[in-house]
C-alpha positions as CSV (number, residue, x, y, z in Angstrom):
1,M,-10.5,-25.5,13.3
2,R,-8.1,-27.6,15.3
3,D,-7.4,-24.3,17.6
4,G,-5.1,-26.2,20.3
5,H,-2.8,-28.3,17.4
6,P,0.6,-27.3,18.2
7,L,1.5,-26.4,14.2
8,L,-1.5,-23.3,14.9
9,A,-0.4,-22.5,18.4
10,A,3.4,-22.2,16.7
11,V,2.5,-20.4,13.6
12,R,-0.1,-18.2,14.9
13,P,2.3,-15.5,16.1
14,L,3.5,-15.3,12.8
15,V,0.3,-15.4,10.9
16,E,-1.1,-12.4,13.0
17,A,2.1,-10.3,12.8
18,M,1.5,-10.4,8.8
19,G,-2.5,-9.9,8.8
20,A,-2.7,-13.0,7.6
21,E,-5.3,-15.5,8.3
22,I,-6.0,-19.3,9.6
23,V,-8.5,-21.6,7.7
24,D,-10.4,-24.8,7.9
25,P,-8.7,-27.5,6.3
26,D,-12.0,-27.5,4.5
27,K,-12.3,-23.8,3.3
28,T,-8.7,-23.3,2.0
29,D,-8.4,-22.3,-1.4
30,G,-5.3,-21.9,-4.3
31,D,-4.8,-18.2,-2.7
32,C,-4.1,-20.4,1.3
33,I,-1.2,-21.5,1.8
34,P,-1.2,-25.1,3.1
35,L,0.0,-26.1,6.6
36,E,0.4,-29.6,6.5
37,W,1.7,-32.1,9.4
38,E,2.2,-35.8,9.7
39,G,0.8,-35.9,5.8
40,K,-1.9,-34.2,6.8
41,L,-4.1,-31.0,6.1
42,V,-4.3,-29.2,9.4
43,A,-5.8,-25.6,8.4
44,G,-4.4,-23.1,5.5
45,V,-3.1,-19.3,5.7
46,R,-4.7,-16.8,3.5
47,V,-2.9,-13.9,3.3
48,L,-3.2,-10.5,2.5
49,T,-3.9,-8.8,-1.1
50,L,-1.8,-6.2,-1.7
51,H,-4.7,-3.5,-0.4
52,D,-5.4,-4.9,2.8
53,A,-1.3,-5.1,2.9
54,L,-1.5,-1.2,3.0
55,V,-4.3,-1.5,5.2
56,H,-2.3,-3.4,7.8
57,L,-0.1,-1.4,8.3
58,V,-1.6,1.8,8.5
59,T,-3.3,-0.1,11.7
60,Q,-0.1,-0.8,12.8
61,V,1.1,2.3,12.6
62,E,-1.7,4.1,14.2
63,G,-1.8,1.4,16.9
64,E,1.8,2.5,18.1
65,L,1.8,6.1,17.4
66,G,-1.7,6.1,19.6
67,G,-4.1,7.5,17.5
68,R,-5.7,7.3,13.7
69,L,-2.9,9.3,10.9
70,A,-5.5,11.8,10.4
71,E,-5.7,13.1,14.1
72,L,-1.8,13.5,14.8
73,G,-0.1,15.8,14.9
74,R,2.4,17.5,12.0
75,V,6.1,15.4,14.3
76,Q,3.9,12.4,14.6
77,K,2.3,11.9,11.0
78,Q,6.1,12.5,9.9
79,V,7.0,9.5,12.2
80,A,4.0,7.8,10.6
81,V,5.2,8.2,7.8
82,R,9.1,7.3,7.8
83,L,7.3,4.3,10.0
84,L,4.9,2.6,6.7
85,D,8.1,3.8,4.1
86,E,10.6,1.2,6.6
87,R,7.8,-1.2,6.0
88,G,7.6,-0.8,2.4
89,A,3.8,0.8,1.6
90,F,5.0,2.9,-0.1
91,R,6.1,0.6,-2.4
92,L,3.2,-0.5,-3.3
93,R,0.8,1.5,-6.2
94,K,-0.9,4.2,-5.8
95,S,-0.1,4.1,-1.5
96,I,1.1,7.8,-1.3
97,N,-2.8,8.6,-2.1
98,E,-4.4,6.9,-0.1
99,V,-1.7,7.4,2.9
100,A,-2.5,11.3,1.8
101,D,-6.0,11.1,2.3
102,L,-6.0,8.8,5.6
103,M,-3.9,11.5,6.9
104,G,-6.2,14.6,5.6
105,V,-2.8,16.1,4.0
106,S,-2.0,16.9,0.2
107,R,0.8,13.4,-1.9
108,I,3.2,16.2,-1.9
109,T,3.2,16.9,2.0
110,I,3.5,12.9,1.8
111,Y,6.3,13.6,-0.6
112,N,7.9,16.6,1.1
113,Y,8.0,14.0,4.5
114,L,10.0,11.4,2.0
115,N,12.5,13.5,0.8
116,S,13.0,15.0,4.5
117,I,13.5,11.0,5.5
118,R,15.8,9.8,2.8
119,G,18.2,13.0,3.1
120,E,17.3,13.8,-0.7
């Protein structure tokens, strides 16, 4: 891949923040977003699947809070749920169950955190 290409240098921070990946032009497929420069394919961007998106969001939150979800204290778990909610994680199907498993709590606990956060 042409790492030094100005287009790749410009989009790399955005691609990495999304948890996507830049792929060589000869490895692009129908799932990739083509990156073209002056009519030539420079690379492609492969975006996350919905499941990968949840994993990426959880990984981001764990990095921000300094530990795996299961290792966080109660208050930090509530903060993690708030951050995940703000980022749309709980719009994904079965994400509440997955996050509950990762935190080592019940799905009812996640619902309680969400109700408290949302003022319900």
